[in-house]
Every structure is written in C-alpha cells, then in structure tokens.
SELUM-32080 format. One record per residue: residue number from 1; x, y, z of N, C-alpha, C in turn. Coordinates in steps of 0.1 Angstrom, whole numbers, plus 2048, in hexadecimal, padded with zeros to 3 digits. Layout:
N
+-----+-----+-----+-----+-----+-----+-----+-----+-----+-----+
!  nr !  nX !  nY !  nZ ! caX ! caY ! caZ !  cX !  cY !  cZ !
+-----+-----+-----+-----+-----+-----+-----+-----+-----+-----+
! NUM !   X !   Y !   Z !   X !   Y !   Z !   X !   Y !   Z !
...
+-----+-----+-----+-----+-----+-----+-----+-----+-----+-----+
END
This chain:
223
+-----+-----+-----+-----+-----+-----+-----+-----+-----+-----+
!  nr !  nX !  nY !  nZ ! caX ! caY ! caZ !  cX !  cY !  cZ !
+-----+-----+-----+-----+-----+-----+-----+-----+-----+-----+
!   1 ! 808 ! 7F4 ! 800 ! 800 ! 800 ! 800 ! 809 ! 80D ! 800 !
!   2 ! 813 ! 80C ! 808 ! 81C ! 818 ! 808 ! 822 ! 81A ! 7FB !
!   3 ! 827 ! 80F ! 7F4 ! 82C ! 810 ! 7E7 ! 822 ! 816 ! 7DD !
!   4 ! 816 ! 811 ! 7DD ! 80C ! 815 ! 7D4 ! 809 ! 824 ! 7D6 !
!   5 ! 807 ! 828 ! 7E2 ! 803 ! 836 ! 7E5 ! 80F ! 840 ! 7E1 !
!   6 ! 81B ! 83C ! 7E3 ! 826 ! 844 ! 7E0 ! 828 ! 845 ! 7D0 !
!   7 ! 826 ! 839 ! 7CA ! 827 ! 839 ! 7BB ! 81C ! 842 ! 7B5 !
!   8 ! 810 ! 842 ! 7BA ! 805 ! 84A ! 7B5 ! 809 ! 859 ! 7B6 !
!   9 ! 811 ! 85C ! 7C0 ! 816 ! 86A ! 7C2 ! 822 ! 86D ! 7BA !
!  10 ! 827 ! 863 ! 7B2 ! 832 ! 866 ! 7A8 ! 83F ! 861 ! 7AC !
!  11 ! 841 ! 85B ! 7B8 ! 84E ! 856 ! 7BC ! 851 ! 849 ! 7B6 !
!  12 ! 85E ! 846 ! 7B3 ! 862 ! 839 ! 7AF ! 865 ! 830 ! 7BB !
!  13 ! 85F ! 824 ! 7BB ! 860 ! 81C ! 7C7 ! 865 ! 80E ! 7C3 !
!  14 ! 86F ! 80A ! 7CB ! 874 ! 7FC ! 7CB ! 86F ! 7F4 ! 7D6 !
!  15 ! 869 ! 7E8 ! 7D4 ! 865 ! 7DF ! 7DE ! 86F ! 7D4 ! 7DF !
!  16 ! 875 ! 7D1 ! 7EA ! 87F ! 7C7 ! 7EC ! 879 ! 7BC ! 7F5 !
!  17 ! 877 ! 7B0 ! 7EF ! 870 ! 7A6 ! 7F6 ! 879 ! 799 ! 7F7 !
!  18 ! 87B ! 795 ! 804 ! 884 ! 789 ! 806 ! 87E ! 77C ! 801 !
!  19 ! 871 ! 77B ! 802 ! 86A ! 76F ! 7FE ! 86A ! 76E ! 7EE !
!  20 ! 866 ! 762 ! 7E9 ! 865 ! 760 ! 7DB ! 858 ! 765 ! 7D5 !
!  21 ! 84F ! 76B ! 7DE ! 842 ! 76F ! 7D9 ! 83E ! 77B ! 7E1 !
!  22 ! 834 ! 782 ! 7DC ! 82E ! 78E ! 7E4 ! 824 ! 789 ! 7ED !
!  23 ! 81E ! 792 ! 7F5 ! 813 ! 790 ! 7FF ! 817 ! 78A ! 80C !
!  24 ! 824 ! 787 ! 80E ! 829 ! 783 ! 81B ! 821 ! 777 ! 821 !
!  25 ! 81D ! 778 ! 82D ! 816 ! 76C ! 833 ! 807 ! 76C ! 82F !
!  26 ! 803 ! 775 ! 827 ! 7F5 ! 775 ! 821 ! 7F6 ! 76E ! 814 !
!  27 ! 801 ! 769 ! 810 ! 803 ! 763 ! 802 ! 7F8 ! 758 ! 800 !
!  28 ! 7F2 ! 759 ! 7F4 ! 7E8 ! 74F ! 7F0 ! 7EB ! 749 ! 7E2 !
!  29 ! 7E7 ! 73D ! 7E0 ! 7E9 ! 737 ! 7D3 ! 7DE ! 72C ! 7D0 !
!  30 ! 7DC ! 729 ! 7C4 ! 7D2 ! 71F ! 7C0 ! 7D9 ! 711 ! 7C1 !
!  31 ! 7D3 ! 708 ! 7C9 ! 7D9 ! 6FA ! 7CA ! 7D7 ! 6F3 ! 7BD !
!  32 ! 7E2 ! 6ED ! 7B8 ! 7E2 ! 6E8 ! 7AB ! 7D9 ! 6DB ! 7A9 !
!  33 ! 7D7 ! 6D4 ! 7B4 ! 7CF ! 6C8 ! 7B4 ! 7C0 ! 6CB ! 7B5 !
!  34 ! 7BC ! 6D3 ! 7BF ! 7AE ! 6D5 ! 7C2 ! 7A8 ! 6E2 ! 7BC !
!  35 ! 7B1 ! 6EB ! 7B8 ! 7AC ! 6F8 ! 7B3 ! 7A7 ! 701 ! 7BD !
!  36 ! 7AA ! 6FE ! 7CA ! 7A5 ! 706 ! 7D5 ! 7AF ! 711 ! 7D9 !
!  37 ! 7AA ! 71D ! 7DC ! 7B3 ! 727 ! 7E0 ! 7B9 ! 724 ! 7EE !
!  38 ! 7C7 ! 724 ! 7EE ! 7CE ! 720 ! 7FB ! 7D4 ! 72C ! 801 !
!  39 ! 7D1 ! 72E ! 80E ! 7D9 ! 738 ! 816 ! 7E5 ! 731 ! 81B !
!  40 ! 7F0 ! 732 ! 815 ! 7FC ! 72A ! 817 ! 801 ! 72A ! 825 !
!  41 ! 801 ! 736 ! 82B ! 807 ! 738 ! 839 ! 7FC ! 738 ! 843 !
!  42 ! 7F0 ! 733 ! 840 ! 7E5 ! 733 ! 849 ! 7DA ! 73D ! 845 !
!  43 ! 7CD ! 73B ! 849 ! 7C2 ! 743 ! 844 ! 7C2 ! 751 ! 849 !
!  44 ! 7BF ! 75A ! 841 ! 7BD ! 768 ! 844 ! 7B0 ! 76D ! 840 !
!  45 ! 7A8 ! 773 ! 84A ! 79B ! 778 ! 848 ! 79C ! 787 ! 849 !
!  46 ! 799 ! 78E ! 83E ! 79A ! 79D ! 83E ! 78E ! 7A2 ! 847 !
!  47 ! 791 ! 7AA ! 851 ! 786 ! 7B0 ! 859 ! 78A ! 7BE ! 85E !
!  48 ! 780 ! 7C7 ! 85C ! 782 ! 7D5 ! 860 ! 775 ! 7DC ! 861 !
!  49 ! 775 ! 7E6 ! 869 ! 769 ! 7EF ! 86A ! 76B ! 7FC ! 864 !
!  50 ! 777 ! 7FE ! 85E ! 77B ! 80A ! 858 ! 777 ! 80B ! 849 !
!  51 ! 76D ! 813 ! 846 ! 767 ! 813 ! 839 ! 772 ! 818 ! 82E !
!  52 ! 77B ! 820 ! 832 ! 785 ! 825 ! 829 ! 78E ! 819 ! 825 !
!  53 ! 792 ! 811 ! 82E ! 79A ! 805 ! 82C ! 792 ! 7FB ! 823 !
!  54 ! 786 ! 7F9 ! 826 ! 77D ! 7F0 ! 81F ! 77C ! 7F4 ! 810 !
!  55 ! 77A ! 800 ! 80E ! 779 ! 805 ! 800 ! 786 ! 804 ! 7F8 !
!  56 ! 791 ! 806 ! 800 ! 79E ! 805 ! 7FA ! 7A1 ! 7F7 ! 7F5 !
!  57 ! 79F ! 7ED ! 7FE ! 7A2 ! 7DF ! 7FA ! 799 ! 7DA ! 7EF !
!  58 ! 78D ! 7DF ! 7EE ! 783 ! 7DB ! 7E3 ! 787 ! 7E0 ! 7D6 !
!  59 ! 790 ! 7E9 ! 7D5 ! 795 ! 7EE ! 7C8 ! 79E ! 7E4 ! 7C1 !
!  60 ! 7A3 ! 7DA ! 7C9 ! 7AD ! 7D1 ! 7C4 ! 7A9 ! 7C3 ! 7C2 !
!  61 ! 79D ! 7BF ! 7C7 ! 797 ! 7B2 ! 7C5 ! 789 ! 7B2 ! 7CA !
!  62 ! 781 ! 7A8 ! 7C6 ! 774 ! 7A7 ! 7CC ! 775 ! 7A0 ! 7D9 !
!  63 ! 76F ! 7A6 ! 7E3 ! 76F ! 7A0 ! 7F1 ! 763 ! 798 ! 7F3 !
!  64 ! 765 ! 78B ! 7F6 ! 759 ! 782 ! 7F9 ! 756 ! 782 ! 808 !
!  65 ! 749 ! 785 ! 80B ! 745 ! 785 ! 819 ! 749 ! 777 ! 820 !
!  66 ! 74E ! 778 ! 82C ! 752 ! 76C ! 833 ! 751 ! 76E ! 842 !
!  67 ! 749 ! 766 ! 849 ! 748 ! 767 ! 858 ! 750 ! 75B ! 85E !
!  68 ! 759 ! 75E ! 867 ! 761 ! 754 ! 86D ! 75A ! 74F ! 87A !
!  69 ! 754 ! 743 ! 879 ! 74D ! 73D ! 884 ! 755 ! 731 ! 889 !
!  70 ! 75B ! 733 ! 895 ! 765 ! 729 ! 89A ! 75E ! 720 ! 8A3 !
!  71 ! 761 ! 713 ! 8A2 ! 75C ! 708 ! 8AB ! 768 ! 702 ! 8B3 !
!  72 ! 766 ! 700 ! 8BF ! 770 ! 6F9 ! 8C8 ! 76C ! 6EB ! 8CB !
!  73 ! 775 ! 6E2 ! 8C8 ! 772 ! 6D4 ! 8CB ! 77A ! 6D0 ! 8D8 !
!  74 ! 773 ! 6CE ! 8E3 ! 779 ! 6CB ! 8F0 ! 773 ! 6BE ! 8F5 !
!  75 ! 778 ! 6B8 ! 8FF ! 772 ! 6AB ! 904 ! 763 ! 6AC ! 907 !
!  76 ! 75F ! 6B7 ! 90B ! 751 ! 6B9 ! 90F ! 747 ! 6BA ! 903 !
!  77 ! 74D ! 6BD ! 8F7 ! 744 ! 6BF ! 8EB ! 74A ! 6C9 ! 8E1 !
!  78 ! 742 ! 6CD ! 8D8 ! 746 ! 6D8 ! 8CE ! 73E ! 6E4 ! 8D2 !
!  79 ! 746 ! 6EF ! 8D3 ! 740 ! 6FC ! 8D8 ! 744 ! 708 ! 8CF !
!  80 ! 73B ! 712 ! 8CF ! 73E ! 71E ! 8C8 ! 748 ! 726 ! 8CF !
!  81 ! 750 ! 72D ! 8C8 ! 75B ! 736 ! 8CD ! 75D ! 742 ! 8C4 !
!  82 ! 75E ! 74E ! 8CA ! 760 ! 752 ! 8D8 ! 754 ! 74D ! 8E1 !
!  83 ! 756 ! 74D ! 8EE ! 74C ! 749 ! 8F7 ! 740 ! 752 ! 8F6 !
!  84 ! 734 ! 74D ! 8F3 ! 728 ! 755 ! 8F2 ! 71D ! 74E ! 8FA !
!  85 ! 711 ! 754 ! 8FA ! 706 ! 74F ! 902 ! 703 ! 740 ! 8FF !
!  86 ! 704 ! 73C ! 8F2 ! 702 ! 72E ! 8EF ! 70D ! 725 ! 8F5 !
!  87 ! 719 ! 72A ! 8F5 ! 724 ! 722 ! 8FB ! 722 ! 720 ! 90A !
!  88 ! 71F ! 72B ! 910 ! 71D ! 72A ! 91F ! 711 ! 721 ! 923 !
!  89 ! 706 ! 722 ! 91C ! 6FA ! 719 ! 91F ! 6FD ! 70B ! 91C !
!  90 ! 704 ! 708 ! 911 ! 708 ! 6FB ! 90D ! 712 ! 6F5 ! 916 !
!  91 ! 71C ! 6FC ! 91A ! 727 ! 6F7 ! 923 ! 722 ! 6F4 ! 931 !
!  92 ! 719 ! 6FD ! 936 ! 715 ! 6FB ! 944 ! 707 ! 6F5 ! 945 !
!  93 ! 701 ! 6F1 ! 939 ! 6F4 ! 6EA ! 938 ! 6E9 ! 6F3 ! 93F !
!  94 ! 6E9 ! 700 ! 93A ! 6E0 ! 70A ! 940 ! 6D7 ! 710 ! 935 !
!  95 ! 6CE ! 718 ! 938 ! 6C5 ! 71F ! 92F ! 6C5 ! 72E ! 933 !
!  96 ! 6D1 ! 734 ! 934 ! 6D2 ! 741 ! 939 ! 6CD ! 74C ! 92F !
!  97 ! 6C7 ! 756 ! 933 ! 6C5 ! 762 ! 92B ! 6D2 ! 76A ! 92B !
!  98 ! 6D3 ! 774 ! 922 ! 6E0 ! 77C ! 922 ! 6E4 ! 781 ! 930 !
!  99 ! 6DA ! 787 ! 937 ! 6DD ! 78D ! 944 ! 6E1 ! 782 ! 94E !
! 100 ! 6DA ! 777 ! 94E ! 6DD ! 76C ! 957 ! 6EB ! 766 ! 955 !
! 101 ! 6EF ! 765 ! 948 ! 6FC ! 760 ! 945 ! 707 ! 769 ! 94A !
! 102 ! 704 ! 776 ! 948 ! 70E ! 780 ! 94D ! 710 ! 77F ! 95C !
! 103 ! 705 ! 77E ! 963 ! 705 ! 77C ! 972 ! 70D ! 770 ! 976 !
! 104 ! 70A ! 765 ! 96E ! 711 ! 758 ! 971 ! 720 ! 758 ! 96F !
! 105 ! 724 ! 75E ! 964 ! 732 ! 75F ! 961 ! 739 ! 768 ! 96C !
! 106 ! 732 ! 772 ! 970 ! 738 ! 77B ! 97A ! 73A ! 774 ! 987 !
! 107 ! 731 ! 76A ! 98A ! 732 ! 762 ! 996 ! 73E ! 758 ! 996 !
! 108 ! 740 ! 752 ! 98A ! 74B ! 748 ! 989 ! 759 ! 74D ! 986 !
! 109 ! 75A ! 759 ! 981 ! 767 ! 75F ! 97E ! 76E ! 762 ! 98B !
! 110 ! 77B ! 762 ! 98A ! 784 ! 764 ! 996 ! 785 ! 773 ! 998 !
! 111 ! 77D ! 779 ! 9A1 ! 77E ! 787 ! 9A4 ! 789 ! 78B ! 9AD !
! 112 ! 78F ! 781 ! 9B3 ! 79A ! 784 ! 9BC ! 7A7 ! 789 ! 9B4 !
! 113 ! 7A7 ! 785 ! 9A7 ! 7B2 ! 78A ! 99F ! 7AE ! 798 ! 99A !
! 114 ! 7B4 ! 7A2 ! 99F ! 7B0 ! 7B0 ! 99B ! 7B9 ! 7B6 ! 991 !
! 115 ! 7C6 ! 7B1 ! 990 ! 7CF ! 7B6 ! 987 ! 7D7 ! 7AA ! 980 !
! 116 ! 7D0 ! 7A4 ! 976 ! 7D6 ! 798 ! 970 ! 7E4 ! 79A ! 96A !
! 117 ! 7ED ! 791 ! 96E ! 7FB ! 793 ! 96A ! 7FF ! 78A ! 95E !
! 118 ! 7F6 ! 781 ! 95A ! 7F9 ! 778 ! 94F ! 7EC ! 773 ! 948 !
! 119 ! 7EE ! 76C ! 93E ! 7E2 ! 766 ! 936 ! 7D9 ! 75E ! 93F !
! 120 ! 7DF ! 755 ! 947 ! 7D6 ! 74D ! 950 ! 7CE ! 755 ! 95A !
! 121 ! 7D4 ! 75E ! 960 ! 7CD ! 766 ! 96A ! 7C2 ! 76F ! 963 !
! 122 ! 7C5 ! 774 ! 957 ! 7BB ! 77B ! 950 ! 7AF ! 773 ! 94D !
! 123 ! 7B2 ! 766 ! 949 ! 7A7 ! 75D ! 945 ! 79F ! 759 ! 951 !
! 124 ! 7A5 ! 756 ! 95C ! 79E ! 753 ! 969 ! 795 ! 75F ! 96D !
! 125 ! 79A ! 76B ! 96C ! 793 ! 776 ! 970 ! 787 ! 779 ! 966 !
! 126 ! 789 ! 775 ! 95A ! 780 ! 778 ! 94F ! 774 ! 76E ! 94E !
! 127 ! 777 ! 761 ! 94F ! 76D ! 757 ! 94D ! 76C ! 74C ! 957 !
! 128 ! 776 ! 74C ! 961 ! 776 ! 742 ! 96B ! 77E ! 735 ! 967 !
! 129 ! 780 ! 72C ! 970 ! 789 ! 721 ! 96E ! 784 ! 717 ! 964 !
! 130 ! 777 ! 713 ! 964 ! 771 ! 709 ! 95B ! 772 ! 70D ! 94D !
! 131 ! 76E ! 719 ! 949 ! 76F ! 71D ! 93B ! 77D ! 71F ! 937 !
! 132 ! 786 ! 724 ! 940 ! 794 ! 726 ! 93D ! 79A ! 719 ! 939 !
! 133 ! 798 ! 70F ! 942 ! 79F ! 702 ! 93F ! 799 ! 6FB ! 933 !
! 134 ! 78C ! 6FD ! 930 ! 786 ! 6F6 ! 925 ! 78A ! 6FC ! 917 !
! 135 ! 78A ! 70A ! 917 ! 78B ! 711 ! 90A ! 799 ! 718 ! 908 !
! 136 ! 7A0 ! 71B ! 912 ! 7AC ! 723 ! 910 ! 7B9 ! 71C ! 914 !
! 137 ! 7BA ! 715 ! 91F ! 7C6 ! 710 ! 924 ! 7CE ! 707 ! 91A !
! 138 ! 7C9 ! 6FC ! 916 ! 7D0 ! 6F3 ! 90E ! 7D3 ! 6F8 ! 900 !
! 139 ! 7C9 ! 6FF ! 8FA ! 7CB ! 705 ! 8ED ! 7D6 ! 710 ! 8ED !
! 140 ! 7D6 ! 718 ! 8F8 ! 7E1 ! 722 ! 8F9 ! 7EF ! 71B ! 8FA !
! 141 ! 7F0 ! 711 ! 902 ! 7FD ! 709 ! 903 ! 801 ! 704 ! 8F5 !
! 142 ! 7F7 ! 6FF ! 8EE ! 7FA ! 6FA ! 8E0 ! 7FE ! 705 ! 8D6 !
! 143 ! 7F6 ! 710 ! 8D7 ! 7F8 ! 71B ! 8CE ! 805 ! 722 ! 8D0 !
! 144 ! 808 ! 725 ! 8DD ! 814 ! 72D ! 8E0 ! 820 ! 725 ! 8E4 !
! 145 ! 81E ! 719 ! 8E7 ! 82A ! 710 ! 8EB ! 82F ! 713 ! 8F9 !
! 146 ! 827 ! 719 ! 902 ! 82B ! 71C ! 90F ! 81E ! 71D ! 918 !
! 147 ! 820 ! 71D ! 925 ! 814 ! 71D ! 92E ! 80E ! 72B ! 92E !
! 148 ! 801 ! 72C ! 930 ! 7FA ! 739 ! 930 ! 7FF ! 743 ! 93B !
! 149 ! 806 ! 73D ! 945 ! 80B ! 746 ! 950 ! 818 ! 74E ! 94A !
! 150 ! 81D ! 749 ! 93F ! 829 ! 750 ! 939 ! 825 ! 75A ! 92F !
! 151 ! 818 ! 75C ! 92C ! 813 ! 765 ! 922 ! 80D ! 771 ! 928 !
! 152 ! 80E ! 77D ! 921 ! 808 ! 789 ! 927 ! 7F8 ! 788 ! 927 !
! 153 ! 7F2 ! 78F ! 931 ! 7E4 ! 78F ! 932 ! 7DD ! 795 ! 926 !
! 154 ! 7E4 ! 79E ! 91F ! 7DE ! 7A6 ! 914 ! 7D9 ! 79D ! 908 !
! 155 ! 7DF ! 791 ! 907 ! 7DB ! 788 ! 8FC ! 7CD ! 785 ! 8FD !
! 156 ! 7C8 ! 782 ! 909 ! 7BA ! 77D ! 90A ! 7B0 ! 788 ! 908 !
! 157 ! 7B4 ! 795 ! 90A ! 7AB ! 7A0 ! 909 ! 7A6 ! 7A2 ! 8FB !
! 158 ! 7AD ! 79B ! 8F1 ! 7A8 ! 79C ! 8E3 ! 79C ! 793 ! 8E0 !
! 159 ! 79A ! 78A ! 8E9 ! 78F ! 780 ! 8E7 ! 783 ! 784 ! 8EF !
! 160 ! 777 ! 786 ! 8E9 ! 76B ! 78B ! 8F1 ! 764 ! 77F ! 8F7 !
! 161 ! 75B ! 783 ! 900 ! 751 ! 77A ! 905 ! 743 ! 781 ! 903 !
! 162 ! 73A ! 779 ! 8FD ! 72D ! 780 ! 8F9 ! 722 ! 779 ! 900 !
! 163 ! 718 ! 782 ! 904 ! 70C ! 77D ! 90B ! 700 ! 77E ! 902 !
! 164 ! 703 ! 77A ! 8F5 ! 6F9 ! 778 ! 8EB ! 6FD ! 76C ! 8E2 !
! 165 ! 6F6 ! 76A ! 8D8 ! 6F9 ! 75E ! 8D0 ! 702 ! 761 ! 8C4 !
! 166 ! 708 ! 76C ! 8C4 ! 711 ! 770 ! 8B9 ! 71E ! 767 ! 8B9 !
! 167 ! 71F ! 75F ! 8AF ! 72B ! 756 ! 8AE ! 735 ! 75A ! 8A3 !
! 168 ! 734 ! 767 ! 89F ! 73E ! 76C ! 895 ! 74A ! 76F ! 89D !
! 169 ! 756 ! 76A ! 898 ! 762 ! 76B ! 8A0 ! 766 ! 77A ! 8A0 !
! 170 ! 764 ! 781 ! 895 ! 767 ! 78F ! 895 ! 75B ! 798 ! 898 !
! 171 ! 75E ! 7A4 ! 89C ! 754 ! 7AE ! 89E ! 756 ! 7BA ! 896 !
! 172 ! 758 ! 7B8 ! 889 ! 75B ! 7C3 ! 87F ! 750 ! 7C4 ! 875 !
! 173 ! 74E ! 7D0 ! 870 ! 744 ! 7D3 ! 866 ! 746 ! 7CB ! 859 !
! 174 ! 753 ! 7CB ! 854 ! 756 ! 7C4 ! 848 ! 75F ! 7B8 ! 84A !
! 175 ! 75B ! 7AC ! 845 ! 762 ! 7A0 ! 847 ! 761 ! 798 ! 83A !
! 176 ! 76D ! 795 ! 834 ! 76D ! 78F ! 827 ! 77A ! 788 ! 824 !
! 177 ! 77B ! 780 ! 819 ! 787 ! 77A ! 813 ! 787 ! 77E ! 805 !
! 178 ! 792 ! 782 ! 7FF ! 793 ! 786 ! 7F1 ! 790 ! 77A ! 7E8 !
! 179 ! 788 ! 77C ! 7DE ! 784 ! 772 ! 7D5 ! 790 ! 76B ! 7CE !
! 180 ! 799 ! 773 ! 7CA ! 7A5 ! 76E ! 7C2 ! 7B1 ! 76D ! 7CB !
! 181 ! 7B0 ! 76E ! 7D8 ! 7BB ! 76C ! 7E1 ! 7C3 ! 779 ! 7E4 !
! 182 ! 7CA ! 779 ! 7EF ! 7D2 ! 785 ! 7F3 ! 7DE ! 788 ! 7E9 !
! 183 ! 7E3 ! 77D ! 7E4 ! 7EE ! 780 ! 7DA ! 7EA ! 789 ! 7CF !
! 184 ! 7DE ! 786 ! 7CA ! 7D9 ! 78E ! 7BE ! 7D7 ! 79C ! 7C3 !
! 185 ! 7D2 ! 79E ! 7CF ! 7D0 ! 7AC ! 7D4 ! 7DD ! 7B3 ! 7D4 !
! 186 ! 7E7 ! 7AD ! 7DA ! 7F5 ! 7B3 ! 7DB ! 7FA ! 7B6 ! 7CD !
! 187 ! 7F9 ! 7AD ! 7C4 ! 7FE ! 7AF ! 7B7 ! 7F7 ! 7BB ! 7B0 !
! 188 ! 7EA ! 7BC ! 7B2 ! 7E2 ! 7C7 ! 7AD ! 7E7 ! 7D4 ! 7B3 !
! 189 ! 7E9 ! 7D4 ! 7C0 ! 7EE ! 7E1 ! 7C6 ! 7FB ! 7E5 ! 7C1 !
! 190 ! 804 ! 7DB ! 7BE ! 811 ! 7DE ! 7B9 ! 812 ! 7E1 ! 7AA !
! 191 ! 807 ! 7DF ! 7A3 ! 807 ! 7E1 ! 795 ! 807 ! 7F0 ! 791 !
! 192 ! 812 ! 7F6 ! 791 ! 814 ! 804 ! 78E ! 822 ! 806 ! 788 !
! 193 ! 822 ! 80E ! 77E ! 82F ! 810 ! 776 ! 83A ! 816 ! 77F !
! 194 ! 837 ! 81C ! 78A ! 841 ! 822 ! 793 ! 846 ! 818 ! 79D !
! 195 ! 841 ! 80C ! 79D ! 845 ! 802 ! 7A7 ! 84D ! 7F7 ! 7A1 !
! 196 ! 859 ! 7F4 ! 7A7 ! 861 ! 7EA ! 7A2 ! 863 ! 7E0 ! 7AD !
! 197 ! 860 ! 7D3 ! 7AA ! 861 ! 7C8 ! 7B4 ! 86D ! 7BF ! 7B3 !
! 198 ! 874 ! 7BD ! 7BD ! 87F ! 7B3 ! 7BD ! 87C ! 7A8 ! 7C8 !
! 199 ! 87A ! 79C ! 7C3 ! 878 ! 790 ! 7CB ! 885 ! 78A ! 7CF !
! 200 ! 885 ! 781 ! 7D9 ! 891 ! 77A ! 7DD ! 89C ! 784 ! 7E0 !
! 201 ! 899 ! 78F ! 7E5 ! 8A3 ! 799 ! 7E8 ! 8A3 ! 79D ! 7F7 !
! 202 ! 8AC ! 798 ! 7FE ! 8AD ! 79C ! 80D ! 8B1 ! 7AA ! 80F !
! 203 ! 8AD ! 7B0 ! 81A ! 8B2 ! 7BD ! 81E ! 8C0 ! 7BE ! 821 !
! 204 ! 8C7 ! 7C8 ! 81C ! 8D5 ! 7CA ! 820 ! 8D7 ! 7D8 ! 825 !
! 205 ! 8DF ! 7DA ! 82F ! 8E1 ! 7E7 ! 835 ! 8E6 ! 7F1 ! 82B !
! 206 ! 8EE ! 7ED ! 822 ! 8F4 ! 7F6 ! 818 ! 8E9 ! 7FD ! 80F !
! 207 ! 8DD ! 7F7 ! 80F ! 8D2 ! 7FC ! 806 ! 8CD ! 80A ! 80B !
! 208 ! 8D1 ! 80D ! 818 ! 8CD ! 81A ! 81E ! 8D2 ! 825 ! 815 !
! 209 ! 8DD ! 824 ! 80F ! 8E4 ! 82F ! 807 ! 8DE ! 830 ! 7F9 !
! 210 ! 8D5 ! 827 ! 7F5 ! 8D0 ! 827 ! 7E8 ! 8C3 ! 82E ! 7E6 !
! 211 ! 8BC ! 832 ! 7F2 ! 8AF ! 837 ! 7F1 ! 8AD ! 844 ! 7FA !
! 212 ! 8A4 ! 84C ! 7F6 ! 8A0 ! 858 ! 7FE ! 898 ! 854 ! 80B !
! 213 ! 890 ! 84A ! 809 ! 887 ! 846 ! 814 ! 886 ! 836 ! 814 !
! 214 ! 886 ! 830 ! 820 ! 885 ! 822 ! 821 ! 87A ! 81E ! 82B !
! 215 ! 871 ! 815 ! 827 ! 867 ! 810 ! 830 ! 86A ! 801 ! 832 !
! 216 ! 86E ! 7FE ! 83E ! 872 ! 7F0 ! 841 ! 867 ! 7E8 ! 848 !
! 217 ! 864 ! 7DC ! 843 ! 859 ! 7D5 ! 84A ! 85D ! 7C6 ! 84D !
! 218 ! 86A ! 7C4 ! 84D ! 86F ! 7B7 ! 851 ! 871 ! 7B5 ! 860 !
! 219 ! 876 ! 7AA ! 864 ! 878 ! 7A8 ! 873 ! 881 ! 7B3 ! 879 !
! 220 ! 87D ! 7B8 ! 884 ! 883 ! 7C4 ! 88A ! 892 ! 7C1 ! 88E !
! 221 ! 894 ! 7B4 ! 892 ! 8A2 ! 7B1 ! 897 ! 8AB ! 7AF ! 88B !
! 222 ! 8A6 ! 7AD ! 87F ! 8AF ! 7AC ! 873 ! 8B3 ! 7BA ! 86E !
! 223 ! 8AA ! 7C4 ! 871 ! 8AD ! 7D2 ! 86D ! 8B9 ! 7D7 ! 875 !
+-----+-----+-----+-----+-----+-----+-----+-----+-----+-----+
END
C-alpha cells in the first residue's frame, strides 16, 4: 500500500522481498490437484469496521462475505466459541436468559484476582476455573508452547464473552475473503509503472545509501 500510494504521487519505488513471492504470510495459490484456493501459511479472514479500508481493498479484488464460526471439540462435546450464551447453557446444562447467564458467570469467576499478572489469572478472573480449563488452558499450551502462567494477561483480553447467541468470531462490520486470493490483491496493488519488484532479495544494510527513504517491514532484530 505504501508503494502504491507513493507511486501514485509520482515517486519511483523499489520493493525488495526476501521470499520468492509477494503477499508475505497472506500468500495464496490454487492447489494443482483440487483447484481449491489455498492460504499457504494459514487462513486469513479480512475484517474491519473502517469503511475507508473496506472501499480501498475492494478496488483490487471482489471480496466474498465470510463469517468465521468457530467450534471447539472438547471431551464434554462440541461447543461454539467465543463463549456465548449457547456455550454457557450447553456447558452447564442450563437455560439461562442473558441476564441470568451474566449473573452466573459473575458468581463463578475468581473475583479475588484483582490485578491479573498472566493469562491464567486473567482467564480465572474472566470466566472461572471450569470454563478456563475446558476452553483455554490446553489449547493455549498447544498454541503457544508454554504454560498460560508464562503468557501476558493481555492476550486473553482480545477474546470476548457474549451473553447472547452471536457465534461470529469477529465483531466487525465488514468480514470477507478475496475471491481470487490475497496474492492477486497484492499483485494488483503493485501493478503500477513506478513500482519495481525484486523477489528473493534479502535486505542489506548498504542499501540505505541507495534511497532517499526506506520503509522496513522485516524482522526487527534483523534490521
């Protein structure tokens, strides 16, 4: 985007990319056997509430509406996630109204923890021991490769708990996946006569002297 916007303003732009392809970890390609669009480094769902961003991305490909509805398979059964009213009622075998569920969660959460110091304490304060151990503990260990006590509390704050039946993972106005993949979007953004792309080209410190301005987006420790 930086390259495109500067090129539109008349500047000559070189993009130096270490990988053999554009789009970074959003790289997509058509699987040769099935013909299915593959998100090579894992699935990416475009989501934003910013109308300006939404209009911008739609200039470069058709965005297909997509709602991410996550299901958790645990020993007790299959549940909707993030935790919502249906999850709570199913897990505890209840028939709570939204207000009743909120009162119930407030009773089971650990209110003695006033200043959570890690992920586990945040979860115990947030939803209580049973929901934490069922939905968060083991998955967190698998996902991060360490115990939740070793992770900051802020990670859990990104995951909501809902007292309605909304099972949409995101809470954004616009949610979609590009019809022709993210690689196509990036190629379209870079399709400008003022932009020159070099693939398989790692960053070198000596390149600083070749340009008036540099925007670096690689690993910070390599810079």
